[in-house]
N, C-alpha and C positions, 0 to 999 in steps of 0.2 A: 350596774345594769339592773333594771327592774326584773323581778322574777316572772312577770307577765310576758316578757319578751324572750322567746327561746334563744338559747345560745346556738343551737344547731337545728336547721330546718331541712329535712331530707324530703324530696318530692320525686316520685316516679323513678327511683333509682334502679337502673338495670345494668347487669354485667353479663354479657353473653360471650361464650367461647366457641369459635367456629371449629368444626370437625372436618378434616380433610381426608381424602381417599389416599390409599397407599399407591406406590408406583412412581414412575418417572414424572408423569404429568399429574400434578395434584389439583384436585378441584374440591370445592366445599360440598360436602354431602350431608351436613347436619349442623345443629346448633345446640349447645348446652346452655340452658338458661339458669345459670348459677344463682343469680339474683334478678328478680323480675318484678318491677313496679313496686318497690318498697318506699313507703312514705311514713314519716313520724317526726315529732318535735322532741327536742331534749332541752330542758331548762337549766339555768345556772345552778350549780350545787347539787343537781339531781344525779341519781344512779339509775340508769335504765338497763334492765336485764334483757338479754337476747338469748332465747332458748330454743331447742328443737333437736331432732335426731341428727346424727352425723350425715352430712350431705345436704342439709336443709338450706345452706347458704349463709350461715351466720358469719363465718370468718371472711368470706368474700365480701359481704356487706361492710364489715369493719374496715377491710383493706381498701375498698372502693371509696369509702368516706374519707379516709386519710390520704387517698391518692397514691397508695403503694401500688395500686393498679388503676388504670384509667377506666372510668365507667363507660359503658356503651351509650347510655343516655341518662337523662334526669339531671337534677340539680342538688348540690350540697352546699347550702348557704350557712356561713358562720356569721352571727351577729355580734360583733365586738363593739366596745364603747366608742372606738374611733372609726367605725364603719362596717359595712357588710361586704362579704366577699363570697363568690361562688367557686368553691374548690374544684368542682367538676370541669370548669372551663379554663382554668389557669394553665399557662405553659410551665415547663419545668423551672425556668428562671423565675417566673412570678410566684411559684410555689415556695421557694426557699424561705422568704420571711415568714410564711405561714407555718412552716415546720416548727418554729419556736413555740407556737401556741397549741400544737396538737402532737401527741406522742402515743406510742404503743408499748404495752407490756406483753411480752410474748409468752407462749405456753411452756416451752421447754427452757428451763433456766440454765441448761448447759450448752446446748447447740446455739443459743442466741448470743452467747458471749465468746469473743475471740480468745482462744486459749493461749495465744502468743502475746496478749496484752495484759498489763497489770490492772488491778482494780482502779487505780488512779487514772490510767490512760483510758479505760473503758468509760468511766463516769465523766471524765473531763472532755471526751471527744466531741460531744455536741457543742460545748462552749468554744472549743478550738475551731471547729468547722465554721461556726457563725461569728467568730471573732468577738465574743462577748466578754472574755476575761483572759488574762495571762499572768505569768509570774506568781507573785505571792497571793494576789486576789484569786487566781485560779485554784491554788492549793487550799485557800480558806473556804471557797465555795464547795469544793469536793469534800473536805473534812466535815463541813456543816451538814451536807446532804447524807454522808455516811452515818453520822450520828442520828439524823432524823429517821433513818430506816433501820436503826438498831445494830449498826456495825461500828467497829472501832477504827478511828483514823490511822492508828499504827499498822493496820492491816492493808493499807492502800498499795503497798509495794508487792503484795502477794498476787499469785495467778489464780484464775478461777478453779483449777483442779484442787486447790488447797481448801476449798470450802464445801460445806454440805449443800444439799439441794435447796433447803430453805434460805441459807445464806446467799447462794447464787441468785435466787429469785429477788432477794433484797438488793443485790447489786444491779439487777435489771431494772428494778423500780427506781433506784437512785439515778440511773442513767436516763430513764424516761422523764424524771421530774427535775433534773438539774437546771433546766431552762425555765422552770416555773410555768408550764403550759396551762391553758385553761381547760383543755379537753383531753381525756386519756381513754384509749380503747384498751381494755384488759381482756385479752384473748385467752380464755382458759388459764388464767394467771395462777390458779391454785390446783388445777387438776392433776399435775404431775408430782404433787407433794404428799407426804404422809398426812393423815387426818389431823394429828396434833399440831403439825406445822401449818396446815391449812388455816386453822383457827387463828394462829398468831399472825399470819400474813393478811388475813381478812380484816382483823382488828387494826393492823397497821395501815391498810388501805383506807379504812374508815377514819382513823385519826388524821392521816395526811390530808384527806378530803376536807376535814374541818379546819385544819391549820392553814392550808394553802388555797382553799376555795376551789377545789377541783370538781369537774363534771365528768362522770364515768359512763361509758358504754361497756357493760359487763357481760361478756360472752361466756356461757358456761353450759355444762351438761347437768351438773349437780343441782337439782331443784331446791334442796334444803339450804344450800349456800345462797342461791338466788333469793330465796324468801327472806333470808337473814339480812342481806346487804342492800337489796334493791328497793327503790321507791315505786317503780312501775316495771312491768314485765311485758315484753313482746314475744309472742310465740310464732316461730317460722316453720313452714312446711313447703318443700319443693320451691324454695327461692322467694316465697311470699309470706307476708305477715298475715296470720289468720285470726289472731286475737291479741289485743293490747289493753291492759287494765292496770289499775293500782295493785300493788303486789298482794296485799292481804285479801282483796276482793277476788283476785284471780285464783288464789289458792283455796279460798273457802267456797267460792261459787263459780267454778269454771263453766263457760257456756258453749264453747266450741267442742265438738266431739273429740277432736285431736288433743286439745288441752286436757280434757277429762282422761283420755287414755294415757297421756304422759304422767299425770298425777297418780293414776292408778298403778303405774309401774314403779313408783317410788318404794323402796324396800321398807317393810314394817318390822320394827325390832321385836314384836311379839312372835315367838316361835309357833304359837297355836294358830296364827292367822295364815291361811293359805293364799298365795298370790295367784291371780288369774289375769292373763293379759287380755285387754279389750281389743287389741289389734290383730288383724290377720293379714296375710299377704306380705308383699315386699314394699319397701320405700319407693316412692315414685321416682322414675328415672328422669332427671332434668333435661336429658337429651331427647326424651320421647314421652312428654307429659300426656296423660289421658285428657280427653275432652272434658269441658266443664270444670268442676272443682277437682283439683289434682288429688284430693284426699278421698274422693267418692268410692274408688274400688275397695278401700279398707274401712269405710265408715259404717258403723252399725246403725246409723240413723239415716242412711241414704234414701232419697226418694227421687221421683222423676226429674225435676229440674237440675239435680246435682250433676248428672252426666251430660247435660246439654248446655248449660250456661255457667260461665265462670262467676262466682260470687265476688262482689266488690267489698272492699273494706269500708264499713259505714259506722257512723257515730251511733252507739247503742245507749248513750246517756251515762251520766255519772262518771265521765272520764274513761269509759270503756269503748273500744272499737272492735268490730266483729265482721269477719268475712264468712258468712254462712247463710244458706238459703233457709235454714230453720228460723232465723230471725225474721225473715219476710213472712213466713207462715205463721209466726207467733208462738212457736214452740219454745219451751225453756231448754 
């Protein structure tokens, strides 16, 4: 597939959760806009980072794309060599063949593994469910994948509690990649690990991407990790993407005030440098968003239109997209 054709095309993706009243007769009294009008493209072999504060909608976006939860509206088109499919509109039965092409690596390497299953059973389960291998072929594919993720085949009969956190995450990676998917969502895949182990797992993910031709949506809080591994970065706030740009450009020249605030909050190893937060106030409540730009109550550059009109995500040139009224005014 040509790199000019996106593997994944997300358009106007929304996931809203209704809020109901208490009592015997329940009625809807509100709506939580966890993901609201998210659009982006993801190209074969690329790693797109998705960053933002807790509650910004990153994980919900990843789960809606994979159809772990059904989107409220929007489209999620996968362009495969044998055709295009919109995952947002498929039934559960129609989704099953697509599951072999898209997988997820979860944040917690312990709770995401069944403690009653051996490593072999955990890694082989997707192959068994989809009837892709059995007998000796199944054992060979499991052993091969364990070797690829840095584990020993002789450990396949052990249970998850017998492994360290980093090793358990490798088991989770092996399970996700055993069917050779094209697209993988890594949801905080290294945040629960020690720093030294994080580096090993990040390098492993990069090597596997090169070997297997994987495309990643990399959800993370740690901006230094995102800068190291991602080709492009999308910044989310209150369920919406506010800036999307090539990784190095976003880190060296952030344009959205929220992006600048996030980068200013990254710890500096110099003990003589005093850190000062550029943000005030609380994170916007997705169940009660402010008018206009959701970030305007906390924005140091807020001016009149920010509280009145919601900024749209627009092409700012050179591969950068920006949702900010400052762009219309011509401010840097």
